[in-house]
C-alpha positions in Angstrom: 114.3 88.0 111.1 117.8 89.1 111.2 119.2 91.9 109.3 121.3 91.5 106.1 124.9 90.9 107.0 125.7 93.6 104.5 124.7 96.9 105.8 124.6 98.4 102.3 123.3 97.3 98.9 125.3 97.1 95.8 123.5 99.4 93.3 124.0 98.9 89.5 123.7 101.8 86.8 123.9 101.7 83.0 126.9 104.2 83.0 124.8 107.5 83.0 124.8 108.4 86.5 127.2 110.9 87.9 129.8 110.4 90.8 127.2 113.0 92.5 124.3 110.8 91.6 126.3 107.8 93.0 127.3 109.3 96.0 125.8 107.4 99.2 123.7 105.2 96.8 123.2 102.0 98.7 124.3 103.1 102.0 122.6 101.4 105.0 119.9 100.3 102.9 120.6 96.5 103.8 117.6 95.0 104.9 116.5 95.2 108.7 113.7 94.1 110.6 114.5 93.8 114.4 112.9 94.6 117.0 109.7 94.2 115.1 108.2 91.0 114.2 107.1 89.8 110.7 103.1 90.8 110.0 102.4 87.7 107.6 99.2 86.2 109.0 96.3 87.2 106.5 94.3 85.8 103.8 92.0 86.7 100.6 88.9 85.9 102.5 86.5 89.0 102.1 84.1 89.9 104.7 82.8 93.2 106.0 85.0 94.6 108.7 84.8 98.0 110.8 88.0 100.2 110.7 88.2 102.8 113.4 88.7 106.3 111.7 89.5 109.7 112.8 88.0 112.6 111.0 89.5 116.0 110.5 87.5 118.4 108.4 86.7 122.0 107.6 84.1 123.6 105.2 86.1 122.6 102.2 87.7 119.4 102.9 87.3 116.2 104.8 90.3 114.1 105.8 89.8 110.5 107.1 92.5 108.6 108.9 93.1 105.0 109.9 94.9 105.2 113.4 95.1 101.3 113.7 97.0 101.1 110.5 100.2 103.6 110.6 97.6 106.8 110.5 97.2 106.1 106.8 95.3 109.0 105.4 92.6 106.7 103.8 90.5 109.7 102.3 90.7 113.3 101.4 87.3 114.7 99.8 86.1 117.8 98.3 83.0 118.5 100.2 81.3 120.6 97.6 81.6 118.3 94.8 82.4 115.0 96.8 85.3 114.3 94.8 88.3 112.1 96.2 91.7 113.9 95.8 93.6 110.6 96.5 93.1 107.2 95.4 90.6 105.5 98.0 90.8 101.8 98.1 87.3 100.0 98.4 88.8 97.3 100.3 91.5 96.7 103.1 93.6 93.8 101.7 97.0 93.5 103.1 99.6 92.0 100.8 103.3 91.2 100.8 105.0 94.4 99.7 106.4 96.0 102.9 109.5 95.5 104.9 107.6 93.4 107.6 105.4 91.8 104.9 102.0 93.4 105.1 100.9 96.7 103.1 97.9 98.0 101.7 97.4 100.3 98.8 95.7 103.6 98.8 95.6 107.2 100.5 99.0 108.6 102.0 101.3 106.4 104.1 104.1 108.1 106.3 107.3 106.1 105.8 109.9 106.6 108.3 112.9 104.5 109.3 114.2 102.2 106.8 113.6 101.4 103.0 110.6 99.3 102.5 107.6 101.1 103.3 107.6 101.6 107.1 107.8 99.2 110.2 104.3 100.7 111.4 102.4 100.6 108.3 100.0 97.9 109.6 100.5 98.8 113.1 98.6 101.3 115.6 99.7 104.8 116.0 98.9 107.1 119.0 96.4 109.8 118.0 95.4 113.0 120.0 93.5 116.3 119.5 95.1 119.4 120.2 93.7 123.0 119.9 96.0 125.8 118.4 96.2 129.6 119.9 93.6 130.5 117.4 91.0 127.9 118.9 91.6 125.6 115.7 91.7 122.0 116.7 94.1 119.9 114.7 95.2 116.0 114.6 98.5 114.8 115.8 99.7 111.1 115.0 102.9 110.1 116.9 105.2 107.0 117.8 108.4 106.1 119.2 110.4 104.3 116.4 112.3 101.4 117.8 114.6 100.3 115.2 116.2 103.5 115.1 115.3 104.9 118.5 113.4 108.0 117.2 110.5 110.2 118.3 108.2 111.4 115.4 104.8 113.2 114.9 102.6 114.4 112.1 100.3 117.2 112.7 97.4 117.6 110.3 95.6 121.2 110.0 92.5 122.1 108.3 91.7 125.6 109.6 88.3 127.1 108.3 88.4 128.1 104.7 91.8 126.1 104.1 91.8 124.6 100.4 94.8 122.2 101.4 95.5 119.8 103.9 98.6 120.9 106.0 100.9 118.1 107.0 103.7 119.1 109.5 106.2 116.4 110.3 109.0 116.6 113.0 111.6 113.8 113.8 113.7 113.8 117.0 116.9 112.1 117.2 118.0 113.0 120.9 120.6 110.3 120.8 124.4 111.0 121.2 124.9 109.4 117.8 124.0 109.9 114.2 121.5 107.3 112.6 120.7 106.3 109.3 117.5 108.1 108.3 114.6 107.6 105.6 111.5 109.2 104.9 109.2 109.3 101.9 105.7 110.5 102.1 103.8 107.9 99.7 100.8 109.5 98.1 98.2 107.1 96.1 96.2 109.1 93.5 94.1 107.9 90.8 95.6 106.6 87.6 93.7 107.2 84.3 94.5 106.6 80.7 96.0 110.5 80.4 97.4 111.0 84.0 100.3 113.3 83.6 103.0 113.7 86.0 105.0 117.0 86.6 107.5 118.4 89.0 110.0 121.2 89.4 112.6 119.4 86.9 112.7 117.1 84.1 116.0 115.7 85.4 115.3 112.0 86.9 116.9 109.0 87.8 115.0 106.1 86.4 114.9 102.3 86.2 116.8 100.7 83.4 115.3 97.0 83.2 117.7 96.3 80.5 120.7 97.0 82.7 118.9 95.7 85.9 119.8 99.1 87.4 119.3 103.0 87.2 120.0 105.7 84.9 119.7 109.3 84.6 118.3 111.2 81.9 115.7 113.8 81.3 111.9 113.6 80.7 109.6 113.1 78.9 111.4 110.4 76.9 113.7 108.0 78.7 116.2 105.5 76.9 114.3 102.5 78.7 111.3 103.2 76.6 112.2 105.1 73.6 109.4 107.1 71.6 107.2 107.0 74.6 106.3 110.2 76.7 106.5 108.7 80.1 105.2 111.8 81.8 102.1 109.5 81.2 102.6 106.5 83.5 100.3 104.5 81.4 103.0 104.6 78.6 105.3 102.5 80.6 105.1 98.8 79.8 106.2 97.5 82.9 106.3 98.6 86.5 108.4 101.3 86.8 109.5 104.5 88.9 111.7 107.8 88.3 113.0 110.1 90.8 112.9 114.0 90.1 116.4 115.5 91.1 115.1 118.6 92.4 117.9 121.2 92.5 119.2 122.4 95.7 118.0 126.1 95.0 114.5 125.1 94.9 112.9 126.2 98.3 109.5 124.8 97.7 109.5 121.4 95.8 106.4 120.3 94.2 104.6 117.4 92.3 101.4 117.4 90.3 99.3 115.1 88.4 96.9 116.5 85.6 93.8 114.6 84.7 91.7 114.9 81.5 88.6 116.1 83.2 90.7 119.0 84.3 91.5 118.1 87.8 95.2 118.9 89.0 96.4 116.9 92.1 99.3 118.6 93.8 101.5 118.8 96.7 104.0 121.3 97.8 106.6 121.3 100.5 109.2 123.2 102.7 112.9 122.5 101.3 114.0 119.7 103.5 111.7 117.4 101.6 113.7 118.0 98.4 113.2 115.0 96.2 109.9 113.6 94.4 109.2 110.3 92.8 106.8 108.8 90.6 105.7 105.0 90.8 103.4 103.1 88.4 102.6 99.4 87.9 102.7 99.6 84.2 100.4 98.9 81.3 100.8 95.2 81.3 99.2 91.9 82.5 101.3 91.8 85.8 100.9 95.4 86.5 97.1 95.3 86.1 96.9 92.0 88.3 98.5 93.8 91.0 96.2 96.7 90.9 93.4 94.4 91.0 94.8 92.2 93.4 95.3 95.1 96.1 91.7 96.3 95.5 88.8 95.0 93.5 88.9 94.0 89.8 88.8 97.4 87.6 88.9 99.5 90.9 92.5 99.3 92.0 94.2 101.7 89.5 96.5 104.3 91.2 99.9 105.9 90.9 102.1 107.0 93.7 103.8 110.2 93.7 106.2 110.7 96.8 108.3 112.9 98.4 111.7 112.2 100.2 115.1 113.3 101.7 117.4 111.6 99.5 117.9 111.4 95.6 116.0 107.9 95.5 115.0 105.5 98.1 118.2 103.8 97.9 120.3 106.7 98.8 121.4 106.6 102.4 121.1 109.8 104.5 122.2 110.4 108.1 120.5 112.2 110.8 122.9 114.1 113.1 123.0 113.4 116.9 120.9 115.4 119.2 119.0 116.9 116.1 115.3 117.8 115.1 114.2 117.5 111.4 110.8 119.2 110.3 108.9 120.0 107.1 105.6 120.9 105.9 103.6 119.5 102.9 100.4 121.1 101.6 98.2 118.5 99.7 95.2 119.8 97.5 93.5 119.9 94.1 92.6 122.6 91.7 91.0 123.0 88.2 93.1 123.5 85.1 93.3 124.1 81.4 93.6 120.7 79.9 94.7 122.0 76.5 97.5 123.7 78.3 98.5 120.6 80.6 98.4 118.1 77.6 100.5 120.1 75.2 103.0 118.0 73.7 106.1 119.9 74.8 106.3 118.5 78.5 108.6 121.5 79.6 105.9 124.0 78.4 103.3 122.2 80.0 105.4 122.0 83.2 105.8 125.6 83.1 101.9 126.1 82.9 101.2 123.6 85.7 103.9 125.2 87.8 102.2 128.7 87.3 98.8 127.0 88.4 100.3 125.6 91.4 102.0 128.8 92.5 99.2 131.0 91.9 97.0 128.5 94.2 99.8 128.0 97.0 103.0 130.0 96.6 106.5 129.5 98.4 105.8 132.2 100.7 102.2 130.7 101.8 103.7 127.3 102.2 106.6 128.9 104.7 104.1 130.8 106.5 102.0 127.5 107.1 105.3 126.0 108.3 106.0 128.8 110.7 102.5 128.6 112.1 102.7 124.8 112.5 106.1 124.8 113.9 104.9 127.1 116.7 102.4 124.4 117.8 105.1 121.5 117.6 105.8 121.6 121.2 102.3 121.7 122.5 101.3 118.8 124.6 98.4 116.5 123.4 95.1 117.1 125.0 92.8 114.4 124.4 93.9 111.0 123.4 91.9 109.6 120.4 93.7 106.3 119.9 96.5 104.4 121.6 99.6 103.3 119.6 102.1 100.9 121.1 103.4 100.9 124.6 107.1 101.0 123.7 107.0 104.8 124.0 105.8 104.3 127.4 108.4 101.8 128.3 111.2 104.0 126.9 109.7 106.9 129.1 109.8 104.8 132.1 113.4 103.4 131.2 114.6 107.1 131.2 112.9 108.2 134.3 114.6 105.3 136.1 118.1 106.4 135.1 119.6 107.9 138.1 118.1 105.8 140.5 120.1 103.1 142.4 123.6 101.6 141.8 123.1 101.0 137.8 122.9 104.6 137.2 126.5 104.9 136.6 126.6 102.8 133.8 123.5 103.5 132.2 123.0 106.1 129.3 120.1 107.8 127.4 118.7 109.8 130.5 117.0 112.6 128.6 113.6 113.1 129.3 110.9 112.3 126.4 110.9 115.2 124.0 108.1 117.7 124.4 105.2 117.3 122.3 104.9 113.7 123.0 102.5 111.9 125.6 103.1 108.1 126.3 101.0 107.2 129.2 101.1 104.2 131.4 97.9 103.3 130.2 99.5 102.2 127.1 101.7 99.5 128.6 100.9 96.0 127.9 101.9 92.3 128.0 104.6 92.8 125.3 106.3 95.5 127.6 106.0 93.6 130.8 108.9 91.3 130.7 111.3 94.4 130.0 109.5 96.3 133.0 110.4 93.3 135.1 114.1 93.7 133.8 114.1 97.5 134.7 112.5 97.3 138.2 113.7 93.8 139.4 116.9 93.3 137.4 116.2 90.2 135.5 114.1 89.2 132.4 111.3 86.7 133.4 111.7 83.0 132.2 108.9 82.1 129.8 107.3 79.0 128.7 109.7 77.0 126.4 106.7 76.1 124.1 105.2 79.7 123.9 106.3 82.5 121.5 109.3 84.6 123.2 108.6 88.1 124.5 109.0 90.8 122.3 112.6 91.4 120.9 114.5 94.4 122.0 117.7 95.8 120.1 118.4 99.0 121.9 121.9 99.4 123.5 120.6 100.6 126.9 118.4 97.3 127.2 121.3 95.3 125.9 123.4 96.6 128.8 121.0 96.0 131.5 120.4 92.3 130.1 124.0 91.8 130.2 124.4 93.1 133.8 121.6 90.8 135.0 123.3 87.7 133.3 126.2 88.5 135.9 123.8 87.2 138.5 123.4 83.2 138.4 119.6 83.3 139.6 118.8 85.5 136.7 120.8 83.7 134.2 117.7 82.1 132.3 117.2 80.2 129.1 115.1 83.1 127.9 117.6 85.9 129.0 120.2 83.9 127.0 118.1 83.6 124.1 117.4 87.3 124.1 121.1 88.2 124.8 122.0 86.1 121.9 119.7 87.8 119.5 120.8 91.2 120.5 124.4 90.0 119.9 124.0 88.4 116.6 122.0 91.5 115.2 125.1 93.5 116.2 127.4 91.4 114.2 128.6 89.8 117.4 128.5 86.2 115.9 130.7 84.2 118.2 129.3 85.7 121.4 125.7 85.1 120.2 126.4 81.3 119.3 127.9 81.2 123.0 124.9 82.5 124.4 122.5 80.4 122.7 124.3 77.4 123.5 124.4 78.3 127.1 120.8 78.8 127.0 120.3 75.2 125.3 122.5 73.6 128.5 119.7 75.5 130.6 116.8 74.2 128.7 116.5 72.8 125.1 114.4 75.2 122.8 113.2 75.2 119.2 113.6 79.0 119.3 117.3 78.6 120.2 118.0 75.8 117.8 116.1 77.7 115.0 118.7 80.7 115.5 121.6 78.5 115.3 120.0 77.0 112.1 119.8 80.4 110.7 123.5 81.0 111.6 124.6 77.9 109.6 122.4 78.7 106.7 124.2 82.2 106.4 127.4 80.5 106.5 126.7 77.9 103.8 126.8 75.0 106.3 123.4 73.5 105.0 124.0 70.1 106.6 124.6 71.7 109.9 121.6 74.0 109.5 119.4 71.2 108.5 120.6 69.2 111.8 119.6 72.3 113.9 115.9 72.7 112.5 115.7 69.1 112.9 116.6 69.5 116.8 114.1 72.3 116.9 111.4 69.8 115.9 112.7 67.1 118.1 112.3 69.1 121.3 108.6 69.0 121.4 107.9 66.6 118.4 106.7 69.6 116.3 107.6 73.0 115.1 106.2 75.6 117.5 105.3 77.9 114.5 104.8 77.5 110.7 107.6 79.9 110.0 109.9 77.4 111.2 108.5 74.9 108.6 108.7 77.6 105.9 112.3 77.8 106.5 113.0 74.2 107.0 111.3 73.5 103.7 113.1 75.9 101.7 116.6 74.6 102.9 115.6 70.9 102.2 114.6 72.1 98.7 117.7 74.1 98.2 119.4 70.8 99.2 117.4 69.0 96.5 116.0 66.4 99.0 112.7 66.5 97.4 111.5 63.2 99.0 111.9 64.4 102.3 110.3 67.6 101.5 107.1 65.8 100.5 107.1 63.6 103.3 107.5 66.7 105.6 104.7 68.3 104.0 102.5 65.4 104.0 103.1 65.1 107.8 102.0 68.8 108.8 98.8 69.7 110.6 96.1 71.1 108.2 96.7 74.5 109.7 100.2 74.7 108.6 100.0 72.5 105.3 97.0 74.8 103.9 98.9 78.0 104.3 99.7 79.8 101.2 103.6 80.1 101.8 103.9 76.4 102.4 101.7 75.6 99.4 103.9 77.7 97.1 107.3 76.4 98.5 106.1 72.9 98.3 105.0 73.6 94.5 108.8 73.2 93.4 108.9 69.7 95.1 105.4 68.7 93.5 106.8 69.5 89.9 110.2 67.7 90.5 108.2 64.6 91.8 105.4 64.6 89.2 102.5 65.3 91.5 100.3 66.7 88.7 97.0 67.2 90.6 98.9 69.3 93.5 100.3 71.6 90.7 96.8 72.0 88.7 95.4 72.8 92.3 98.4 75.4 93.0 97.7 76.9 89.5 94.1 77.3 90.4 94.7 79.2 93.8 94.6 82.9 94.3 97.3 83.4 97.0 97.5 86.5 99.4 101.3 86.2 100.1 102.8 86.7 96.7 105.8 89.1 97.2 106.4 92.0 95.1 108.7 91.2 92.1 108.5 87.5 93.2 108.2 85.2 90.2 108.2 81.8 91.6 104.6 80.7 90.8 105.0 81.9 87.2 108.6 80.0 86.9 106.7 76.8 88.2 103.9 77.3 85.5 106.4 77.6 82.7 108.3 74.8 83.7 105.4 72.6 84.2 104.1 73.3 80.8 107.5 72.9 79.4 107.7 69.2 81.0 104.5 68.6 79.6 105.9 69.4 76.0 108.9 67.2 76.9 106.5 64.4 77.8 104.7 64.8 74.5 107.7 64.7 72.4 109.5 62.1 74.6 112.7 64.3 75.0 114.5 65.6 78.0 113.4 68.9 79.6 115.8 71.8 78.4 115.9 75.5 78.8 115.0 75.7 75.1 111.7 74.0 76.0 111.1 76.3 78.9 111.5 79.2 76.6 109.0 77.6 74.2 106.5 77.3 77.1 107.0 81.0 77.7 105.9 81.8 74.3 103.0 79.5 74.0 101.7 79.0 77.5 100.5 82.4 78.8 99.9 82.1 82.6 96.2 82.3 84.0 95.8 86.2 85.0 95.4 85.5 88.6 99.1 84.2 89.1 100.8 86.8 86.9 102.4 89.1 89.2 105.4 89.9 87.0 106.8 93.3 87.2 108.2 93.3 83.8 106.8 91.3 80.7 
């Protein structure tokens, strides 16, 4: 998936944001995916599975991590009471909520790199056991982030007697250029009727659904929900969020959630992690459906409390060249007086909560822990517990190769891997093999034209190597030109990319290249040319090599209002393609136009796995379908007024209602 042509996003507001609020809002937040592939091959089939876990515990707390899935902290339990401090999801159910599609709820997720959760949320992480100078063992999770070319690790500490989990994050940008940065620690905690959220300030940036943008105001009453105290997330009648605008002078930002049974969840950090956020699904049918959909009916109620670098998740921030950022978070639970926490005046209740948090964990204690953790950051992992991707090892090998041979003079990025990281040769695999050949032999191997191409690479140093290889006629394969074109197009060099892909086709016709040319034409608004390229992609081998091609082609045919062609294509698909959730949903628009009522009834009875957060396609089809029925009964034309009438009179089945508002 190519990045959005606009590197930035246009962000609207209701007029209440100050120039300071709007500074850098939308910067570098345009969608980006490469070099990662989409993760969209999952279903709603439920069965017992086994997940690999890593357990870190002391005499007070037990933390359980999922190294196969982004190092998610799945559970944090008080051992004396057996109580969960976090929201622990009873199932592992991916859903279409993240930048690469797949995401799951619960626990704590570590979001780095780019808005949209994170590239590695459903991918393996390296995990290792280390021992501190005091003899206490701790856990390190780490990876090499390929989109922004960063190294990052998280160390987790639970020394004897500790009542909070210590989380130390270190991010290394050892490049000669600044990079757009993003970090939000996403903590899911239980949502109850009277969950109440607190932080160090009442000043927030919030979502204004009427203006379809943002506003600035002060808790607990926001203009978007007048007369409702939204420090109680269940007061929101729609999915919502607000961002606490922590003052720069605050040295130890914090966030807390109070519960009616006297529990108080809290987290506190060093100052780099300045801002805080609350997200909730909202007290309405669509929001409750999302909670059930991501877990089990009645067992999925959670809210998110988050900590990040920027005022909102749509604010851009840059990490300077050759820099290291680090911070510490402390996460725990304590008991509190409910009468004080639930007093009507939020500011007074907030003052009480802050006092309780500070008594349990003061600012000085947070920084003392940070200093201890920081001193261990350069320790070398001792015992590998789980292997992540092989890309860190490939980057290590690439750096080690710089300085050898004639190509060294034009190569960059010769620095060694930063201290504290170990990327062993054993982690190298089939994905890295073609790039190892390019590194060692000077060419990218040609692959079977029918097979999925090797994993993509966007890094400048690899682009330079590939470009140099293409200067040798013997190394100029269709595969190398395909990859070079992808690199060029992702960097905005459209004409050069098209030239590379056309050269690739002259060597060997490929569905993969035709598809890329179709995407270019679609982005240019040249629909007929885009359709022609998709048809050539099909013609190359008499089939589409992957169902993703079908999804893109069908969407374009439907956009062109050629419903008969779209239906014919759907009927000609192999069952493995035709039965997929995404294609069923896409074809729903065709079935509605052509009057295939049996298909529509089956569509509305199905529980789909791939509904996108904020997507209303199924709901829109439902209302239009029922409006058409009303029109037929009255023997009149379908009008917008009839659709609005259907919206009033024909509530959708709960299992297809994923509306964020309403």
